[in-house]
Structure formats: C-alpha cells, structure tokens
C-alpha positions in Angstrom: -35.9 27.4 -21.0 -35.8 28.5 -24.6 -36.6 32.2 -25.2 -36.5 32.1 -29.0 -39.9 32.1 -30.9 -41.6 28.9 -31.7 -44.5 27.8 -33.9 -47.7 26.6 -32.3 -50.5 24.8 -34.1 -54.1 24.5 -33.0 -56.3 21.8 -34.6 -59.9 22.3 -35.4 -61.6 18.9 -35.6 -65.1 17.4 -36.2 -64.9 14.3 -34.1 -67.8 11.9 -33.7 -68.4 8.7 -31.8 -66.1 6.5 -34.0 -62.9 6.4 -32.0 -60.7 4.7 -34.5 -61.7 7.2 -37.2 -61.2 10.1 -34.8 -57.7 8.8 -33.9 -56.8 8.4 -37.6 -57.9 12.0 -38.3 -56.0 13.3 -35.2 -52.8 11.6 -36.1 -53.0 12.8 -39.7 -53.6 16.4 -38.6 -50.8 16.3 -36.0 -48.4 14.9 -38.6 -49.5 17.7 -41.1 -48.9 20.4 -38.4 -45.5 19.0 -37.6 -44.6 18.9 -41.3 -45.5 22.6 -41.5 -43.0 23.4 -38.8 -45.1 23.3 -35.6 -43.1 22.7 -32.4 -46.2 22.5 -30.2 -49.5 21.0 -31.5 -52.7 21.3 -29.5 -55.9 19.3 -30.2 -59.5 20.1 -28.9 -61.5 18.8 -26.0 -63.1 15.4 -26.8 -60.6 14.9 -29.7 -61.2 11.2 -29.8 -64.8 10.9 -28.8 -67.6 13.5 -29.2 -71.2 12.6 -28.7 -74.0 14.4 -27.0 -75.1 11.3 -25.2 -73.5 10.8 -21.7 -74.2 7.1 -22.1 -72.3 6.9 -25.4 -69.4 8.8 -23.9 -69.2 6.5 -20.8 -69.3 3.4 -23.0 -66.6 4.8 -25.3 -64.3 6.0 -22.5 -60.8 4.7 -22.4 -59.2 2.7 -19.6 -58.1 4.8 -16.6 -54.5 4.7 -17.8 -55.4 5.8 -21.3 -54.7 2.4 -22.7 -53.1 1.8 -26.1 -54.6 5.0 -27.5 -52.5 7.2 -25.2 -49.5 5.1 -25.9 -50.0 5.8 -29.7 -50.2 9.5 -29.0 -47.0 9.4 -27.0 -45.2 7.5 -29.7 -46.5 10.0 -32.3 -45.1 13.0 -30.4 -41.7 11.2 -30.0 -41.6 10.2 -33.7 -42.4 13.7 -34.9 -40.3 15.4 -32.2 -43.0 17.8 -31.1 -44.8 18.7 -28.0 -48.4 17.6 -28.1 -51.5 18.5 -26.1 -54.2 15.9 -26.3 -56.9 18.4 -25.5 -59.0 15.9 -23.6 -59.6 12.2 -23.5 -62.5 10.6 -21.6 -61.3 8.0 -19.1 -63.1 5.5 -16.9 -62.8 5.8 -13.1 -63.6 3.6 -10.2 -67.2 4.8 -10.1 -69.9 5.3 -12.8 -68.7 8.7 -13.9 -65.8 9.4 -16.2 -63.1 12.1 -16.2 -62.3 14.7 -18.9 -58.5 14.8 -18.9 -56.0 16.9 -20.8 -52.5 15.3 -21.5 -49.4 17.3 -22.1 -46.9 15.1 -24.0 -43.2 16.0 -24.5 -41.2 15.5 -27.7 -39.7 12.4 -26.3 -43.1 10.8 -25.5 -43.1 11.5 -21.8 -46.4 12.6 -20.2 -45.4 15.9 -18.5 -48.7 16.8 -17.0 -52.4 15.9 -16.9 -55.3 18.1 -16.0 -58.9 17.1 -15.2 -61.6 19.6 -16.1 -62.7 21.4 -13.0 -65.9 23.2 -14.0 -68.8 21.1 -15.2 -71.0 22.5 -18.0 -74.4 22.3 -16.3 -76.5 24.8 -18.3 -79.6 25.5 -20.2 -78.9 26.8 -23.7 -80.9 29.7 -25.3 -83.0 27.2 -27.3 -83.9 25.4 -24.0 -81.6 22.4 -24.5 -80.3 21.2 -21.1 -76.7 19.9 -20.7 -75.6 18.4 -17.4 -72.0 17.3 -17.6 -71.9 16.5 -13.9 -74.2 13.6 -14.4 -71.6 11.8 -16.5 -68.3 13.4 -15.4 -66.3 13.6 -12.2 -64.9 17.2 -11.8 -61.2 17.7 -11.3 -59.9 19.4 -8.1 -56.4 20.5 -9.1 -55.2 23.4 -11.1 -52.1 22.6 -13.1 -49.1 24.5 -14.4 -46.6 22.5 -16.5 -43.1 23.3 -17.6 -42.4 23.4 -21.4 -39.2 24.4 -23.3 -40.7 27.9 -23.8 -42.1 28.6 -20.4 -45.0 27.6 -18.1 -48.3 26.4 -19.4 -51.6 26.8 -17.4 -53.9 23.9 -18.4 -57.7 24.4 -18.6 -60.6 23.0 -20.6 -63.6 24.6 -22.3 -66.1 25.7 -19.7 -63.3 26.7 -17.4 -63.0 29.7 -19.6 -66.0 31.3 -17.8 -64.1 31.4 -14.5 -61.5 34.2 -14.7 -60.2 33.6 -11.2 -58.7 30.3 -12.3 -56.7 31.9 -15.1 -55.5 34.8 -12.9 -54.3 32.2 -10.3 -52.4 30.3 -13.0 -50.8 33.5 -14.4 -49.9 34.8 -10.9 -48.2 31.5 -10.3 -46.1 31.8 -13.4 -48.2 30.6 -16.4 -47.2 32.5 -19.5 -49.4 30.3 -21.9 -52.9 29.2 -21.3 -54.4 26.2 -23.1 -58.1 26.1 -23.6 -59.0 23.0 -25.7 -62.8 23.3 -26.3 -65.9 21.9 -27.8 -67.8 25.2 -27.3 -71.5 25.1 -28.1 -72.5 27.0 -31.3 -75.3 29.0 -29.6 -73.1 30.5 -26.9 -69.9 30.5 -29.1 -71.4 33.1 -31.5 -71.6 35.7 -28.7 -69.1 34.7 -26.1 -66.1 32.7 -27.5 -63.9 35.4 -28.9 -64.7 37.9 -26.1 -63.9 35.4 -23.3 -60.6 34.2 -24.9 -59.4 37.7 -25.7 -60.3 38.8 -22.1 -58.3 35.9 -20.5 -55.3 36.9 -22.7 -55.5 40.6 -21.8 -56.2 40.1 -18.1 -53.3 37.8 -17.7 -50.9 39.1 -20.3 -50.6 35.5 -21.6 -50.8 33.7 -24.9 -54.1 31.8 -25.2 -54.0 28.6 -27.3 -57.6 27.4 -28.0 -58.0 24.4 -30.3 -61.7 23.7 -31.0 -64.4 21.4 -32.3 -66.5 22.5 -35.2 -69.7 21.3 -37.0 -72.3 18.7 -36.3 -71.8 15.8 -33.9 -73.8 12.7 -32.9 -76.3 13.2 -30.1 -77.6 16.5 -31.4 -74.5 18.6 -30.7 -73.3 21.6 -32.7 -70.0 23.2 -32.0 -68.8 26.7 -32.9 -65.3 26.1 -34.3 -63.1 29.2 -34.5 -60.0 27.7 -32.9 -58.0 30.8 -31.8 -54.5 31.8 -30.9 -54.4 35.1 -29.0 -51.4 37.1 -28.0 -50.8 38.7 -24.5 -52.1 42.0 -25.8 -55.4 40.5 -26.9 -54.6 40.4 -30.6 -56.0 37.4 -32.5 -53.0 35.8 -34.3 -55.0 33.1 -36.0 -58.7 32.1 -36.3 -59.8 28.8 -37.9 -63.3 29.9 -38.9 -66.0 27.2 -39.0 -64.4 24.4 -41.0 -62.0 21.6 -40.0 -58.4 22.6 -40.3 -55.2 23.8 -38.6 -54.1 27.3 -37.6 -50.5 28.4 -36.9 -48.9 31.3 -35.1 -45.3 32.3 -34.3 -45.1 32.6 -30.5 -42.5 35.0 -29.0 -41.9 34.1 -25.3 -40.3 37.5 -24.7 -43.6 39.3 -25.6 -45.1 38.0 -22.3 -42.4 39.5 -20.2 -42.5 42.8 -22.2 -46.3 43.2 -21.8 -46.2 42.2 -18.1 -43.5 44.8 -17.5 -45.4 47.5 -19.3 -48.8 46.6 -17.8 -48.0 44.8 -14.5 -51.6 44.4 -13.4 -50.9 40.8 -12.1 -49.0 42.5 -9.3 -51.6 45.1 -8.5 -54.3 43.1 -6.7 -55.4 44.7 -3.5 -57.5 43.4 -0.6 -60.9 45.0 -0.2 -63.9 44.7 2.1 -67.6 44.5 1.0 -70.3 47.0 2.0 -73.6 45.5 0.9 -76.6 47.6 1.8 
C-alpha cells in the first residue's frame, strides 16, 4: 500500500436521460481530471442515466453485466492509468426491478469491487413530492470495503449517508476512505448535505469523497450539487458549488492514522442496556 499523498477528483455532473451524451460528458470529464494529475477520479450516482421517472430508468438500464458501456469505462481507466469510481450505473436484473450499482475500477481496467445501494430513498419531500425508489430498485444486502493503492475504501451511495451505523461498521473494519456518490435532492441538500458528510468524516476519522449531481433533470428532478471532499477532521477540502465541474484535493493517507491515534473513538464503543419508562 502506498502511504504517500495522492490527488483525488470528484466530478459534478448534470446527467439526463440521453445515455450516449452522458457517457461522452463523463469520459471528457474523467480525461480532464486525469490530465490535471488526479490519481483517483470519482463520478456521481446515476452518472450515465438520471431521470425522475422509474419507467425511464428501467427502460434505459444497462445489461446485468454492464455491457459495452462498462467495458468502455474499464478501457478509459486503463488508458489514463487512473483508478475510477463509476458512482452508480443502473442495471437490469432477473426481475422487474433494477439495481443501483457502484463500480470501482483499477488503473489496469480491472473491476476491483462493486456495491449495490442498500438503503432505498422512499420519502416525502418538504414540498409534498413523493419518491419511492423501492418501487423501481432492488436494494443491496452487502456492505463493501475495497483495497486501493492508498488504503481501504468503504463504498456507499447517496441515501446511505443518513445511516451512520453503516459508515461506523465500514470504518471499524478498516475503511480509511468513504465514497458517497450522490444525486442529493435540492430541497434536502440545502439543509442536510454538508452536515451529514462532515459528520460521517468526523465520526469515523475518514476521508469522505462525495461526487454529486447538480441542476435540473428530466422527470422533474432537481439536485443540489456541492460535490465535496472532506478530511478526517471534518475540514472541507473542496466544494463544487452548484455548477457542473471538477473538484480536486491532495489526500494524505497518514492523516487518517494520525487522527485515529489522537481521537481513537472507533475503539471506544461500549455495550449498554436500555431503560425505557
């Protein structure tokens, strides 16, 4: 494992329902990030298909094996000699629902790990809009920690962010970096996004890498943007704001060990009983 600092890049995209156009934009942004010295490039949730309609997402889903699109992303990572997180691709399954899957691709094009989003965004937003991901998506059942050249990566997606026990479990099992590719809704993002990401970083003394969607999308969806890179002390190293673009940060693996040594709260959990009156 390398302990020297590396450069991470998080993409902020405005994908719609035109998969070829989204793929073109993604490849262009990944190449730009690599050209600017990024060793690890992360793209958002729904990077190749973002539509508020579950029907459109099902119809546009890729084959179960990722098809030629995934092969193109593998070839891109190998060509640019970077590690690439495809934040999430939507894939067909053997039933009517689809899966929302994150792919970690090594700099030789190998798929190192995949993660299916566990927690489904079944909510009513402040304006009354109802979103039911579980009607279109099959939830994952497996937490994932993947080895990278710089340490272990705990893989999550968007709504997972609201379930801190998942991140603590990842950190206590060795994750030093936490990926949170997202398409966070604008209404909730304004009040929750920064606070939740900083909290996950602080609680777990881990770097948080959160590429994001921004702007308006087909099917009456609005996303918040503000792709973030947060260090293990909770400091925001980079914030993409509201427009499409790329953020960068120099990541020092040694900082995780230093902060966990100074504040070893991951080792301080204690059992407790409940007394409910």
